[in-house]
C-alpha positions as CSV (number, residue, x, y, z in Angstrom):
1,M,137.7,96.9,112.4
2,S,136.9,100.5,113.2
3,A,134.3,103.2,112.4
4,G,135.7,103.5,108.9
5,P,133.0,101.8,107.1
6,L,130.3,103.8,108.9
7,V,131.9,107.1,108.2
8,I,132.3,106.0,104.4
9,E,128.7,105.1,104.3
10,I,127.7,108.4,105.8
11,I,129.7,110.4,103.3
12,F,128.6,108.3,100.3
13,T,124.9,108.7,101.4
14,F,125.5,112.5,101.6
15,I,127.0,112.5,98.1
16,V,124.1,110.6,96.7
17,A,121.4,112.8,98.3
18,A,123.2,115.9,97.1
19,F,123.5,114.6,93.6
20,L,119.8,113.5,93.5
21,L,118.7,116.9,94.7
22,H,121.0,118.7,92.2
23,R,119.7,116.5,89.3
24,Y,116.0,116.9,90.0
25,G,115.7,120.2,91.7
26,N,116.8,123.7,90.6
27,L,119.1,125.0,93.4
28,K,119.3,128.5,91.9
29,R,115.6,129.1,91.6
30,Q,114.1,127.3,94.7
31,H,114.2,128.7,98.2
32,V,117.0,127.9,100.5
33,L,114.8,126.5,103.2
34,V,113.0,124.3,100.7
35,T,116.5,123.0,99.5
36,A,117.7,122.3,103.1
37,A,114.4,120.6,104.2
38,C,114.4,118.4,101.1
39,F,118.1,117.5,101.5
40,F,117.8,116.4,105.1
41,A,114.6,114.4,104.3
42,W,116.3,112.7,101.5
43,Y,119.6,112.3,103.3
44,F,118.2,110.8,106.5
45,S,115.9,108.4,104.6
46,L,118.7,107.1,102.4
47,M,121.0,106.8,105.5
48,I,118.5,104.5,107.1
49,I,118.7,102.2,104.1
50,F,122.5,102.1,104.0
51,I,123.2,101.9,107.7
52,L,120.5,99.4,108.8
53,P,122.4,96.4,107.3
54,L,125.4,97.4,109.4
55,D,123.2,97.4,112.4
56,V,122.0,93.9,111.4
57,S,125.4,92.5,111.2
58,L,126.4,94.0,114.6
59,T,123.3,92.5,116.2
60,F,124.2,89.0,114.9
61,Y,127.6,89.5,116.4
62,R,126.3,90.4,119.8
63,Q,123.9,87.5,119.6
64,C,126.8,85.1,118.9
65,L,128.8,86.5,121.8
66,N,125.7,86.2,124.2
67,D,125.0,82.6,123.0
68,N,128.6,81.4,123.4
69,A,128.9,83.1,126.7
70,A,125.9,81.3,128.1
71,R,127.2,78.0,126.9
72,T,130.6,78.4,128.5
73,T,130.7,76.6,131.8
74,V,132.5,78.4,134.5
75,A,133.8,76.5,137.7
76,P,132.6,78.1,141.0
77,L,135.2,80.0,142.9
78,A,136.9,78.3,145.8
79,T,135.9,79.5,149.2
80,T,138.3,81.7,151.0
81,P,140.1,79.9,154.0
82,T,138.9,80.9,157.3
83,N,142.0,80.3,159.1
84,E,144.3,83.3,158.4
85,N,147.3,81.6,159.9
86,N,146.9,78.8,157.3
87,T,149.4,80.1,154.8
88,H,149.4,76.9,152.8
89,G,145.5,77.3,152.4
90,I,145.9,80.8,151.2
91,S,148.6,79.9,148.7
92,A,146.3,77.1,147.3
93,W,143.4,79.5,147.0
94,A,145.5,82.1,145.2
95,D,146.8,79.5,142.7
96,Q,143.2,78.3,142.0
97,S,142.0,81.9,141.4
98,L,144.8,82.6,138.9
99,H,143.9,79.5,137.0
100,K,140.2,80.6,137.0
101,V,141.2,84.0,135.4
102,D,143.4,82.3,132.7
103,R,140.6,80.0,131.9
104,D,138.1,82.8,131.5
105,L,140.4,84.7,129.3
106,L,141.0,81.7,127.1
107,N,137.1,81.2,126.9
108,L,136.6,84.8,125.9
109,S,139.3,84.5,123.3
110,A,137.7,81.3,121.9
111,V,134.3,83.0,121.7
112,G,135.7,86.0,119.8
113,T,137.6,83.6,117.4
114,T,134.5,81.7,116.8
115,C,132.1,84.6,116.2
116,G,134.6,86.7,114.3
117,K,134.3,90.4,114.3
118,P,132.6,92.5,111.5
119,R,134.8,94.9,109.7
120,S,132.1,97.5,110.2
121,Y,132.2,97.2,114.0
122,V,131.4,100.2,116.0
123,S,130.7,100.8,119.7
124,K,127.3,99.8,121.0
125,Q,126.6,103.4,122.0
126,V,127.1,104.9,118.5
127,L,124.2,103.6,116.6
128,P,121.4,104.4,119.2
129,V,122.4,108.1,119.2
130,L,122.5,108.1,115.3
131,W,119.1,106.5,115.0
132,R,117.6,109.0,117.5
133,I,118.8,111.9,115.4
134,I,117.7,110.5,112.3
135,Y,114.3,109.3,113.4
136,W,113.1,112.2,115.3
137,T,114.5,114.7,112.7
138,S,112.7,112.9,109.9
139,Q,109.4,112.6,111.8
140,V,109.4,116.4,112.7
141,L,110.1,117.0,109.0
142,T,107.4,115.0,107.5
143,W,104.6,115.6,109.9
144,L,105.2,119.3,110.9
145,I,107.6,121.2,108.7
146,M,107.1,119.7,105.2
147,P,103.2,119.9,105.1
148,M,103.5,123.7,106.1
149,M,106.2,124.2,103.4
150,Q,104.0,122.7,100.7
151,S,101.3,125.1,101.5
152,Y,103.7,128.0,101.9
153,V,105.2,127.7,98.4
154,K,101.7,127.6,96.9
155,T,100.1,130.5,98.8
156,G,99.6,133.8,97.1
157,D,100.2,136.1,100.0
158,F,103.0,138.8,99.7
159,T,104.4,138.8,103.3
160,V,106.0,136.0,105.4
161,P,103.3,136.2,108.2
162,G,100.5,136.2,105.6
163,K,102.0,133.1,103.9
164,I,102.3,131.3,107.2
165,K,98.7,132.2,108.2
166,S,97.4,130.8,104.9
167,A,99.6,127.7,105.3
168,L,98.1,127.1,108.8
169,I,94.5,127.5,107.5
170,E,95.1,125.2,104.6
171,N,96.7,122.5,106.9
172,A,94.0,122.8,109.6
173,M,92.1,119.8,108.3
174,F,95.4,117.9,107.9
175,Y,96.7,118.4,111.4
176,G,92.9,118.1,112.8
177,T,92.7,114.6,111.3
178,Y,96.0,113.5,113.1
179,L,94.8,115.1,116.3
180,L,91.5,113.2,116.1
181,I,93.3,109.9,115.6
182,F,95.8,110.7,118.4
183,G,92.8,111.7,120.7
184,I,91.1,108.3,120.0
185,C,94.3,106.4,120.8
186,L,94.8,108.4,123.9
187,I,91.2,107.9,125.2
188,Y,91.6,104.2,124.5
189,V,94.8,103.9,126.5
190,A,93.4,106.1,129.3
191,A,90.3,103.9,129.6
192,R,92.5,100.8,130.4
193,P,93.3,100.7,134.1
194,D,96.4,98.6,133.6
195,I,98.2,101.4,131.7
196,D,99.6,104.6,133.2
197,I,99.9,107.5,130.8
198,D,103.2,109.3,131.0
199,G,105.6,111.0,128.5
200,E,107.0,107.6,127.4
201,K,103.6,106.1,126.8
202,L,102.6,109.2,124.6
203,K,105.8,108.8,122.7
204,I,105.1,105.2,122.1
205,I,101.5,106.0,121.0
206,G,102.8,108.5,118.5
207,V,105.4,106.2,117.1
208,T,102.9,103.3,116.8
209,A,100.3,105.6,115.1
210,S,103.0,106.7,112.6
211,N,104.1,103.1,112.0
212,T,100.4,102.1,111.5
213,W,99.8,104.7,108.8
214,G,103.1,103.8,107.2
215,L,102.3,100.1,107.0
216,F,98.9,100.6,105.4
217,V,100.5,102.8,102.7
218,L,103.2,100.5,102.4
219,V,100.8,97.6,101.5
220,L,99.3,99.7,98.8
221,M,102.6,100.7,97.3
222,L,104.2,97.3,97.4
223,G,101.2,95.5,96.0
224,Y,101.5,97.6,93.0
225,G,105.2,98.0,92.6
226,L,106.1,94.2,93.2
227,V,104.2,93.5,89.9
228,D,104.5,96.5,87.8
229,V,108.4,96.9,88.2
230,P,109.2,93.5,86.5
231,R,106.4,94.0,84.0
232,T,107.7,97.5,83.0
233,L,111.2,96.1,82.5
234,W,109.8,93.3,80.4
235,N,107.8,95.8,78.3
236,W,111.0,97.7,77.6
237,S,112.2,94.7,75.6
238,K,109.3,95.2,73.2
239,T,110.0,98.1,70.9
240,E,106.5,98.2,69.2
241,Y,104.7,98.1,72.5
242,M,106.6,100.8,74.1
243,L,106.3,103.0,71.0
244,S,102.4,102.5,70.9
245,N,102.3,103.1,74.6
246,T,104.3,106.5,74.1
247,Y,101.9,107.5,71.4
248,F,99.0,106.9,73.7
249,K,100.4,109.0,76.4
250,I,101.2,111.8,74.0
251,A,97.7,111.8,72.7
252,K,96.2,112.0,76.3
253,L,98.8,114.7,77.4
254,S,98.0,116.9,74.4
255,T,94.4,117.6,75.7
256,E,95.8,118.3,79.2
257,K,98.6,120.5,77.8
258,T,96.0,122.5,75.8
259,E,93.8,123.0,78.8
260,A,96.8,124.1,80.9
261,E,97.8,126.7,78.3
262,E,94.4,128.1,78.0
263,A,94.0,128.2,81.8
264,L,97.1,130.1,82.1
265,E,96.2,132.5,79.3
266,D,92.9,133.2,81.1
267,V,94.7,134.1,84.3
268,L,97.3,136.2,82.5
269,E,94.5,138.2,80.8
270,E,93.1,138.8,84.2
271,T,96.4,139.9,85.4
272,R,96.7,142.3,82.6
273,R,93.4,143.9,83.2
274,V,94.2,144.4,86.9
275,A,97.8,145.6,86.1
276,E,96.6,148.3,83.7
277,K,94.7,149.8,86.6
278,I,97.7,149.9,89.0
279,R,99.8,152.8,88.0
280,Y,103.3,153.9,89.1
281,N,102.1,155.6,92.3
282,H,99.5,153.0,93.4
283,P,99.9,151.6,96.9
284,L,99.6,148.1,95.5
285,R,102.2,148.5,92.8
286,K,104.9,146.7,94.8
287,N,102.6,143.6,95.1
288,M,101.6,143.8,91.4
289,D,105.4,143.6,90.6
290,V,105.7,140.4,92.6
291,V,102.7,138.9,90.6
292,L,104.2,140.0,87.3
293,A,107.6,138.5,88.2
294,K,105.8,135.1,88.0
295,C,104.3,135.8,84.5
296,P,106.1,135.2,81.2
297,E,108.3,138.0,79.7
298,S,105.7,138.9,77.0
299,T,103.1,139.8,79.6
300,R,105.6,142.0,81.3
301,Q,106.6,143.6,78.1
302,S,103.1,144.4,77.0
303,L,102.4,146.2,80.4
304,R,105.7,148.0,80.8
305,G,104.7,151.3,79.3
306,K,101.2,151.3,80.6
307,M,102.1,150.9,84.2
308,D,104.8,153.6,84.2
309,D,102.3,156.5,84.1
310,F,101.1,158.2,87.2
311,E,97.5,157.5,88.3
312,D,95.0,160.2,88.6
313,F,93.1,159.4,91.8
314,N,90.3,161.9,90.8
315,Q,89.3,159.6,88.0
316,P,86.8,156.8,89.0
317,A,88.3,153.4,89.2
318,D,87.3,149.9,90.2
319,A,88.1,149.1,93.9
320,L,91.2,147.1,94.2
321,C,92.3,145.5,97.4
322,E,95.2,143.2,98.4
323,S,93.0,140.2,98.6
324,T,92.3,140.4,94.9
325,L,95.9,140.4,94.1
326,V,96.4,137.5,96.5
327,N,93.9,135.4,94.6
328,I,95.5,136.3,91.3
329,H,98.9,135.6,92.6
330,K,97.8,132.1,93.7
331,K,96.1,131.4,90.5
332,V,99.3,132.4,88.6
333,I,101.5,130.2,90.7
334,R,99.3,127.1,90.4
335,R,98.5,127.4,86.8
336,S,102.1,128.2,85.9
337,F,103.1,125.1,87.8
338,I,100.6,123.0,85.8
339,K,101.7,124.6,82.5
340,Q,105.4,123.8,83.4
341,R,104.7,120.3,84.3
342,T,102.8,119.5,81.2
343,S,105.4,121.1,79.0
344,I,108.1,119.0,80.7
345,Q,106.1,115.8,80.2
346,W,105.4,116.7,76.7
347,A,109.2,117.2,75.9
348,N,110.0,114.1,77.8
349,L,107.5,111.9,75.9
350,M,108.5,113.4,72.5
351,N,112.1,112.5,73.2
352,T,111.1,109.1,74.2
353,A,108.9,108.6,71.2
354,V,111.8,109.7,68.8
355,Q,114.2,107.3,70.5
356,W,111.9,104.3,70.2
357,E,111.1,105.2,66.6
358,D,114.8,105.3,66.0
359,V,115.2,101.9,67.4
360,L,112.4,100.4,65.4
361,S,113.7,101.9,62.2
362,N,117.3,100.7,62.8
363,T,116.0,97.2,63.7
364,Q,114.2,96.9,60.4
365,S,117.2,98.5,58.5
366,P,119.6,96.0,56.8
367,E,122.6,98.2,57.7
368,R,124.0,97.3,61.1
369,V,124.8,101.0,61.8
370,Y,122.7,103.0,64.2
371,R,121.4,106.3,62.7
372,H,119.8,109.0,64.8
373,S,117.0,111.0,63.3
374,D,117.9,113.8,65.7
375,P,121.7,114.6,65.6
376,K,121.4,116.1,69.1
377,Q,120.8,112.6,70.6
378,A,124.2,111.4,69.3
379,I,126.1,113.9,71.6
380,F,128.3,112.3,74.2
381,L,129.1,113.4,77.6
382,F,132.7,112.4,77.3
383,P,134.5,112.9,73.9
384,W,136.6,109.6,74.3
385,W,133.3,107.6,74.6
386,K,132.6,108.3,71.0
387,T,135.6,106.2,70.0
388,V,134.3,103.2,72.0
389,Y,130.6,103.6,71.5
390,T,130.6,103.6,67.6
391,P,127.3,103.6,65.6
392,A,128.0,99.8,64.9
393,V,128.4,99.0,68.6
394,E,125.3,101.2,69.4
395,W,123.2,99.2,66.8
396,H,124.2,95.9,68.3
397,W,123.5,97.0,71.8
398,K,120.1,98.7,71.2
399,C,118.8,96.4,68.5
400,L,120.2,92.9,69.6
401,V,121.6,92.8,73.1
402,R,119.5,95.2,75.1
403,P,116.1,93.5,74.7
404,Y,117.5,90.3,76.0
405,V,119.2,92.2,79.0
406,Y,115.8,93.6,79.8
407,M,114.2,90.2,79.7
408,A,116.8,88.8,81.9
409,G,116.4,91.6,84.4
410,A,112.7,91.2,84.4
411,G,113.1,87.4,85.2
412,I,115.4,88.2,88.1
413,L,113.1,90.9,89.4
414,T,110.1,88.5,89.0
415,I,112.0,86.1,91.3
416,M,112.6,88.8,93.8
417,S,108.9,89.9,93.9
418,F,107.8,86.3,94.4
419,M,110.2,86.0,97.4
420,V,109.0,89.2,98.8
421,V,105.3,88.2,98.4
422,W,105.9,84.7,99.8
423,S,107.9,86.1,102.8
424,E,105.3,88.8,103.5
425,C,102.6,86.1,103.6
426,L,104.5,83.7,105.9
427,F,106.9,85.8,108.1
428,F,104.5,85.5,111.0
429,I,105.1,81.7,111.2
430,K,108.0,81.0,113.6
431,E,108.3,77.3,113.4
432,P,109.2,76.1,110.8
433,V,110.8,79.3,109.4
434,L,109.1,79.9,106.0
435,S,110.4,83.4,105.2
436,L,112.9,83.0,102.5
437,F,114.9,86.1,103.6
438,A,115.0,84.8,107.2
439,V,116.3,81.4,105.9
440,F,119.1,83.0,103.8
441,I,120.2,85.5,106.6
442,N,120.3,82.6,109.2
443,L,122.5,80.5,106.9
444,A,124.9,83.5,106.7
445,R,124.8,84.0,110.5
446,E,125.7,80.5,111.2
447,N,128.8,80.9,109.0
448,Y,129.4,84.4,110.5
449,D,129.6,85.9,107.0
450,Y,128.9,89.5,108.0
451,A,129.8,90.9,104.5
452,Y,127.2,88.7,102.9
453,I,124.7,89.8,105.5
454,E,125.2,93.4,104.9
455,L,125.2,92.9,101.1
456,A,122.0,90.8,101.1
457,S,120.3,93.3,103.5
458,I,121.2,96.3,101.3
459,L,119.9,94.7,98.2
460,T,116.6,93.5,99.9
461,I,115.9,96.9,101.4
462,A,116.8,98.7,98.2
463,Y,114.4,96.5,96.2
464,L,111.5,97.0,98.7
465,C,112.2,100.9,98.6
466,F,112.3,100.9,94.7
467,C,109.1,99.0,94.4
468,A,107.2,101.3,96.9
469,Y,108.7,104.6,95.5
470,F,108.1,103.4,91.9
471,S,104.5,103.2,92.8
472,V,104.4,106.8,94.1
473,F,106.2,108.2,91.0
474,K,104.1,106.1,88.6
475,I,100.7,107.0,90.1
476,R,101.9,110.5,90.9
477,I,98.8,111.1,93.1
478,L,96.4,112.1,90.4
479,N,99.2,113.6,88.4
480,L,99.7,116.4,90.8
481,Y,103.3,115.7,91.5
482,Y,106.0,114.9,88.9
483,I,109.6,114.3,89.2
484,A,111.8,115.1,86.2
485,P,115.5,115.2,85.8
486,H,117.7,118.1,84.5
487,H,116.5,120.5,87.3
488,Q,112.8,120.4,86.0
489,T,111.1,119.2,89.3
490,N,109.3,122.1,91.1
491,E,109.6,122.8,94.9
492,H,106.1,121.4,95.6
493,S,107.0,118.0,94.1
494,L,110.4,117.9,95.8
495,I,108.7,118.5,99.3
496,F,106.1,115.8,98.6
497,I,108.9,113.3,97.7
498,G,110.8,114.0,100.8
499,A,107.8,113.8,103.0
500,M,106.9,110.4,101.5
501,L,110.4,109.1,102.0
502,C,110.4,110.1,105.7
503,R,107.0,108.5,106.2
504,L,107.5,105.1,104.4
505,T,111.2,104.4,105.0
506,P,111.0,103.6,108.8
507,P,107.9,101.1,108.6
508,M,109.5,99.5,105.6
509,C,112.7,98.9,107.4
510,L,110.8,97.5,110.3
511,N,108.9,95.3,107.9
512,F,112.4,94.1,106.6
513,L,113.5,93.3,110.2
514,G,110.3,91.3,110.5
515,L,111.1,89.4,107.3
516,I,114.4,88.2,108.7
517,H,113.0,87.5,112.2
518,L,114.9,90.2,114.0
519,D,111.7,91.5,115.7
520,S,111.2,90.0,119.1
521,H,107.4,90.8,119.0
522,I,107.1,88.5,115.9
523,V,109.4,85.8,116.9
524,Q,108.1,85.9,120.5
525,D,111.5,85.2,122.0
526,K,112.6,87.5,124.8
527,H,116.3,86.3,124.7
528,I,116.7,87.5,121.0
529,E,119.1,90.3,120.5
530,E,117.4,93.3,119.0
531,T,118.9,95.9,116.7
532,S,119.6,99.4,117.8
533,Y,117.1,100.5,115.2
534,T,114.3,98.5,116.8
535,Q,115.2,99.8,120.3
536,I,114.8,103.4,119.2
537,M,111.9,103.2,116.5
538,G,109.9,100.4,118.1
539,H,108.6,97.2,116.7
540,M,106.4,96.5,113.6
541,D,103.3,96.9,115.8
542,V,100.0,98.6,115.0
543,I,97.5,100.3,117.3
544,A,96.0,97.8,119.7
545,I,92.5,98.5,118.4
546,I,93.3,96.9,115.1
547,A,96.2,94.7,116.2
548,N,94.1,91.6,116.4
549,G,94.1,89.8,113.1
550,F,96.8,92.0,111.6
551,N,98.8,88.9,110.6
552,I,95.8,87.8,108.6
553,Y,94.6,90.8,106.6
554,F,98.2,92.2,106.0
555,P,99.2,89.2,103.8
556,I,95.7,89.1,102.2
557,L,96.0,92.8,101.2
558,I,99.4,92.2,99.6
559,V,98.3,89.2,97.6
560,L,95.0,90.8,96.5
561,L,96.7,94.0,95.3
562,C,99.3,92.0,93.4
563,I,96.5,89.9,91.7
564,C,94.7,93.1,90.8
565,T,97.8,94.7,89.4
566,Y,98.7,91.6,87.3
567,F,95.3,91.7,85.6
568,S,95.2,95.4,85.3
569,L,91.9,95.5,87.0
570,G,92.4,99.0,88.1
571,S,93.1,100.3,84.6
572,R,90.2,98.4,83.2
573,L,87.9,99.8,85.8
574,L,89.1,103.4,85.0
575,H,88.7,102.7,81.3
576,A,85.1,101.5,81.8
577,V,84.1,104.7,83.7
578,G,85.5,107.0,81.0
579,F,89.2,107.5,82.0
580,Q,91.2,106.3,78.9
581,Q,93.7,103.7,79.7
582,F,96.2,101.9,77.6
583,I,94.4,98.6,76.6
584,G,95.6,96.9,73.5
585,D,92.3,95.4,72.3
586,D,90.2,98.6,72.4
587,D,89.1,100.9,69.5
588,M,89.5,104.1,71.6
589,T,93.0,103.1,72.4
590,Q,93.9,102.6,68.9
591,E,92.5,106.0,67.9
592,L,94.6,107.6,70.6
593,I,97.6,105.8,69.4
594,D,97.0,107.0,65.8
595,E,96.6,110.6,67.1
596,G,99.8,110.3,69.1
597,R,101.7,109.2,66.0
598,E,100.4,112.2,64.1
599,L,101.4,114.6,66.9
600,V,104.9,113.2,67.0
601,A,105.2,113.5,63.2
602,R,104.0,117.1,63.4
603,E,106.4,117.9,66.2
604,K,109.2,116.5,64.2
605,R,108.3,118.6,61.2
606,R,108.1,121.7,63.4
607,Q,111.6,121.0,64.9
608,E,113.0,120.3,61.4
609,R,111.6,123.6,60.2
610,R,113.1,125.4,63.2
611,A,116.4,123.8,62.8
612,D,116.5,124.7,59.1
613,G,115.6,128.4,59.9
614,E,118.3,128.6,62.4
615,A,120.8,127.1,60.0
616,R,119.9,129.6,57.4
617,R,119.9,132.5,59.7
618,K,123.4,131.5,60.9
619,N,124.7,131.1,57.4
620,W,123.2,134.5,56.4
621,T,124.7,136.1,59.5
622,E,128.1,134.6,58.8
623,R,127.9,135.6,55.1
624,F,127.1,139.2,55.8
625,N,129.6,139.5,58.6
626,D,132.3,138.4,56.1
627,E,131.0,140.9,53.6
628,S,130.9,143.7,56.2
629,S,134.4,142.9,57.3
630,R,135.6,143.1,53.6
631,R,133.7,146.5,53.2
632,N,135.4,147.8,56.4
633,E,138.7,147.1,54.8
634,V,138.0,148.9,51.4
635,P,134.9,151.0,51.6
636,L,133.5,152.0,48.1
637,A,131.2,155.0,47.4
638,S,128.4,152.6,46.1
639,D,128.5,150.7,49.4
640,R,128.3,153.9,51.3
641,R,125.3,155.1,49.3
642,A,123.6,151.7,49.8
643,E,124.3,151.7,53.6
644,R,122.5,155.1,53.7
645,Y,119.3,153.3,52.6
646,T,119.6,150.1,54.6
647,V,116.9,149.5,57.1
648,P,118.1,147.7,60.3
649,R,116.6,144.3,60.9
650,S,114.3,143.9,64.1
651,P,115.2,141.1,66.6
652,D,111.6,139.8,66.2
653,E,112.0,139.6,62.4
654,D,112.4,136.3,60.7
655,D,113.6,135.5,57.1
656,R,110.1,135.5,55.6
657,S,109.1,139.0,56.9
658,E,112.5,140.3,55.8
659,L,112.0,139.1,52.3
660,L,108.5,140.6,52.2
661,R,109.8,143.8,53.3
662,Q,112.7,143.9,50.9
663,A,110.4,143.0,47.8
664,E,109.8,145.5,45.1
665,P,106.3,147.1,45.0
666,I,104.0,145.9,42.2
667,D,101.7,148.1,40.4
668,F,98.1,147.4,41.4
669,R,96.7,148.0,37.8
670,E,99.4,145.7,36.3
671,D,98.8,143.0,38.8
672,L,95.0,143.1,38.3
673,V,95.3,143.0,34.4
674,D,97.9,140.1,34.9
675,S,95.1,138.2,36.8
676,L,92.9,138.6,33.9
677,G,95.4,136.9,31.6
678,G,96.3,139.6,29.2
679,V,99.5,140.7,27.4
680,S,100.9,144.1,27.9
681,R,100.5,146.8,25.1
682,D,101.8,150.3,25.1
683,N,99.0,152.9,24.6
684,G,101.4,155.7,23.9
685,D,101.0,157.3,27.3
686,G,103.3,155.1,29.2
687,Y,100.7,152.8,30.4
688,Q,101.1,149.1,29.6
689,S,97.6,147.8,28.8
690,R,96.9,144.2,28.2
691,P,94.3,142.6,25.9
692,S,91.3,141.0,27.5
693,R,90.9,137.3,27.7
694,F,87.3,137.7,26.8
695,P,86.2,137.0,23.1
696,S,86.6,139.9,20.6
697,T,83.1,139.1,19.3
698,S,81.5,140.1,22.6
699,R,83.6,143.2,23.1
700,P,85.1,145.0,20.0
701,G,88.6,146.5,20.4
702,N,89.7,143.8,22.7
703,R,88.5,145.7,25.6
704,P,87.3,144.1,28.8
705,P,83.7,144.3,29.9
706,K,82.3,147.6,30.7
707,G,82.5,148.6,34.3
708,I,85.6,146.5,35.3
709,F,88.2,149.2,34.7
710,D,86.0,152.3,35.1
711,D,87.5,153.2,38.4
712,V,91.1,152.6,37.2
């Protein structure tokens, strides 16, 4: 019973945040400030999820102590005798006081034994300090620092002050909107004569406005995620459905990928034209080098020789200024980011399609041995795992067991989603308690099972967060942000994810406290013990202007969005207006599925040719290395003569070009006569002529028609 569990949770959360940032981000390429800001945003958001259950168990423990202490009857103290000379009265009063102290100690001991003490018990002053650090740091990150950093990494300026200036200009509308909302709230509060405005009131207004924004976004995210998370897991159990869906996504992405490549080629061509005008001694050469550093290696190679010359300023040239390079730099950054995102999505979808094709082919195969079409997919992280996870075990897992596991998981998550929707609609009702999570937590509190309380709280909060963040990653905000493993997520997407975590996690946790009836503003009980989290971050309140009726439209929005998601009304609406969506009974959807199947087959053939070429090149290299080693041992005169006429192979040369270069030349006249279908005949002068394929009756002497060989 010490601070050990709290320290373990802090360290565990630190490791989880560092692992996620390392898995999705590229720590070597991205800026140190971006890495630090994203890490603190992810770390503090995850810490709220893991430490809030500990705060809930401590709150129930304090509530138990207060309730038992209130029920304990304490006898009034005896009055002190007024007669100082009455030693007998003084002795009796002292004995009574000693019995009173012993009885109080016994009562406190009984209360402590009845309530128990959580193993994660910490002092009452620890958590408030921790929550203040977490909350205000995350709020400063999400509302001030991260929006600036998002614009900072996209700007095309070449100096730090210029980047900051461009970021401020780009975020002027963003910050202006918040200032407008804050000003309306401030005027509303100032107009009320019963409220005095001071620093504490301004802080409450800011916290309330942040919670209001987070609650409305939370409704949208939860309404989609609570339905789509179980349905996605259920669809994973259907191999043919997932394969068709992947084909559909590949067909849609192919157009976007082509457009991204063309847009990048256009801006690279513009960059080449500008770079050719900026010579070695040009004042903007340093800025041009920064732009070229963001371009592919082929572009830099093509311009390397042209930019090393000195510029003759006497020659007329187009006027170039720094703003032109700033615009080009911004275009290169943006279009390179789009090209990188589409390439990553393309590679991931191709791998997914190949995996589902393997599952489908192995399921239909009579052999109960799993065979991979791509040998690279059979590589294991640990060598010893190969002895356990054999091809037969893999076949039984992927073809037989895994679909049923997905179905069972989808059923469990469906029950969880129903519990969340039911509790969200009825957690405003105090008597009787209809929130299922409040009922379960209250049963555990009556038995003083603090370990169950913490475990149930962690699972509930984790599921709420997963549904909300699943929606963020699934919708991807018009596909501008994309999170990909193996260090493929760019800085802009990492910052966006960190900002969304900081904005949604506090109101989500307040919503959870409302579900289990630990918010005194919902329960309407002033004697309830509040968590340290609620004391620092406020209650699940909204701005007073829209507070009336919040308990009506909040549940209605949740249920309405769940119904729309279940029937895919959003996808059908987008499909009706021209945005192609995956709808099984549509002709256009089937055409895109067929196109995606062909693209996957074409990509597999291209990879096979590449793999075969690499294998042949490797064998060719090993063969000639062995021969060269033997030649070095016993050099022959013929080998030395042959080496004299050997042409070194270029790094850019492949097998086909090498074979064409090494082929013997063919005589033009002989090749042309061959094409006419003749047989060679010696004329006596060394020239091999061939009879014509034309009839001898038309041309005597078996000669070809007149005029064909006149120039030969």
